C-alpha positions as CSV (number, residue, x, y, z in Angstrom):
1,X,119.0,93.1,87.9
2,X,116.1,92.7,85.5
3,X,112.6,93.8,86.5
4,X,109.5,91.8,86.1
5,X,106.1,93.5,85.5
6,X,103.3,91.9,87.5
7,X,99.7,91.9,86.1
8,X,96.5,90.1,87.1
9,X,92.9,90.4,86.1
10,X,91.9,89.8,89.7
11,X,92.8,93.4,90.6
12,X,91.8,96.6,88.9
13,X,93.7,97.5,85.7
14,X,96.0,100.4,85.9
15,X,94.2,103.7,85.3
16,X,97.4,105.6,84.3
17,X,101.0,105.1,83.3
18,X,102.0,102.5,85.8
19,X,102.1,98.7,86.4
20,X,100.1,96.9,89.1
21,X,103.5,95.8,90.6
22,X,107.1,95.5,89.6
23,X,109.4,92.8,90.9
24,X,113.2,93.4,91.2
25,X,115.0,90.5,92.7
26,X,113.1,89.3,95.8
27,X,111.4,92.7,96.2
28,X,108.0,93.5,94.8
29,X,106.7,97.1,94.7
30,X,102.9,97.1,94.7
31,X,101.2,100.1,93.2
32,X,98.5,102.0,95.1
33,X,95.1,100.3,95.1
34,X,91.8,102.1,95.6
35,X,88.5,100.4,96.2
36,X,87.8,99.6,92.6
37,X,85.9,96.4,91.7
38,X,88.2,94.7,89.2
39,X,85.2,93.4,87.1
40,X,83.6,96.8,86.7
41,X,86.4,99.2,87.4
42,X,83.9,101.2,89.5
43,X,84.3,102.1,93.1
44,X,82.6,99.6,95.4
45,X,79.4,100.5,96.9
46,X,78.9,100.5,100.6
47,X,80.4,102.0,103.7
48,X,84.1,102.6,104.5
49,X,84.6,99.1,105.7
50,X,83.6,97.8,102.2
51,X,86.1,100.2,100.7
52,X,89.0,99.2,103.0
53,X,88.3,95.5,102.5
54,X,88.3,96.0,98.7
55,X,91.6,97.7,98.8
56,X,93.1,94.8,100.8
57,X,91.5,92.3,98.4
58,X,93.1,94.1,95.5
59,X,96.5,94.2,97.1
60,X,96.2,90.5,97.9
61,X,95.4,89.7,94.3
62,X,98.5,91.5,93.1
63,X,100.6,90.0,95.8
64,X,99.5,86.5,94.7
65,X,100.1,87.3,91.1
66,X,103.7,88.1,92.1
67,X,104.1,84.8,93.9
68,X,103.5,86.0,97.4
69,X,100.8,86.7,100.0
70,X,100.1,89.7,102.2
71,X,102.1,88.0,104.9
72,X,105.2,88.8,102.7
73,X,104.5,92.6,102.9
74,X,107.2,94.4,104.8
75,X,105.9,98.0,104.3
76,X,102.4,99.3,103.9
77,X,101.4,102.9,103.1
78,X,97.8,103.9,103.9
79,X,96.3,107.1,102.4
80,X,93.1,108.4,103.8
81,X,91.0,111.4,103.0
82,X,89.7,111.3,106.6
83,X,92.1,110.1,109.3
84,X,89.1,109.4,111.5
85,X,88.9,106.1,109.5
86,X,92.3,105.0,110.8
87,X,90.9,102.9,113.7
88,X,88.8,101.0,111.2
89,X,91.8,100.4,109.0
90,X,93.6,98.9,112.1
91,X,90.6,96.7,112.9
92,X,90.3,95.3,109.3
93,X,94.0,95.0,108.8
94,X,94.1,92.4,111.6
95,X,91.8,90.2,109.4
96,X,94.4,90.3,106.5
97,X,97.8,90.4,108.3
98,X,98.9,88.1,111.1
99,X,101.5,89.3,113.6
100,X,104.2,90.5,113.3
101,X,102.6,93.3,111.2
102,X,104.5,95.1,108.5
103,X,106.0,98.5,108.9
104,X,103.3,101.1,108.0
105,X,102.6,104.8,107.4
106,X,99.2,106.5,107.6
107,X,98.9,109.7,105.6
108,X,96.0,112.1,105.5
109,X,95.5,113.4,101.9
110,X,93.1,116.0,100.4
111,X,91.9,113.8,97.6
112,X,92.5,110.4,95.9
113,X,91.8,109.2,92.3
114,X,88.1,108.6,91.4
115,X,87.1,110.3,94.7
116,X,88.1,107.2,96.6
117,X,88.5,107.6,100.4
118,X,91.3,105.2,100.8
119,X,94.4,104.0,98.9
120,X,97.2,101.7,99.9
121,X,100.5,100.6,98.4
122,X,103.0,98.1,99.6
123,X,106.5,96.6,99.4
124,X,106.8,92.9,99.6
125,X,109.8,90.7,99.9
126,X,109.8,87.1,98.6
127,X,112.6,85.3,100.3
128,X,113.2,82.8,103.0
129,X,115.5,85.0,105.0
130,X,112.7,86.8,106.8
C-alpha cells in the first residue's frame, strides 16, 4: 500500500525529520503538535488554555489537509509536562470532539520541544465503516 505525505501551511512546519502526517490506506498518522503559531513558528503567548487550543487547532488543520476532521480521530495521545493540566485538557477537548470521544492516553513527560508544556499526536481513520 502506498503512503501519502500530508502537508499544510495552516499548521506549523516540521521542525525535524518527520512529516506533518502520513496516510496509508484509510489511516492517517498525525505527528505530534506543540502550541506553535504556524505563521511565526513561535510558541503562542498566553496561558495553558491558549496552548492547548493551539495544539487542537494545529491537529485540526492537519486532519483537514488529509481530508478529515477531528471527529475522524480514533486515538489521541496527550503529553504534558505537568499532569495537573489534564482536567483543562478534558474541558477544552469537549469543544473540539463530540461524543463518542476517541481512545486516548495522557502521559506526563519531563520536557517537550521548544519548552512547550503540551504536545498531542493522533491516529485518524477516513472511512464510512465507523
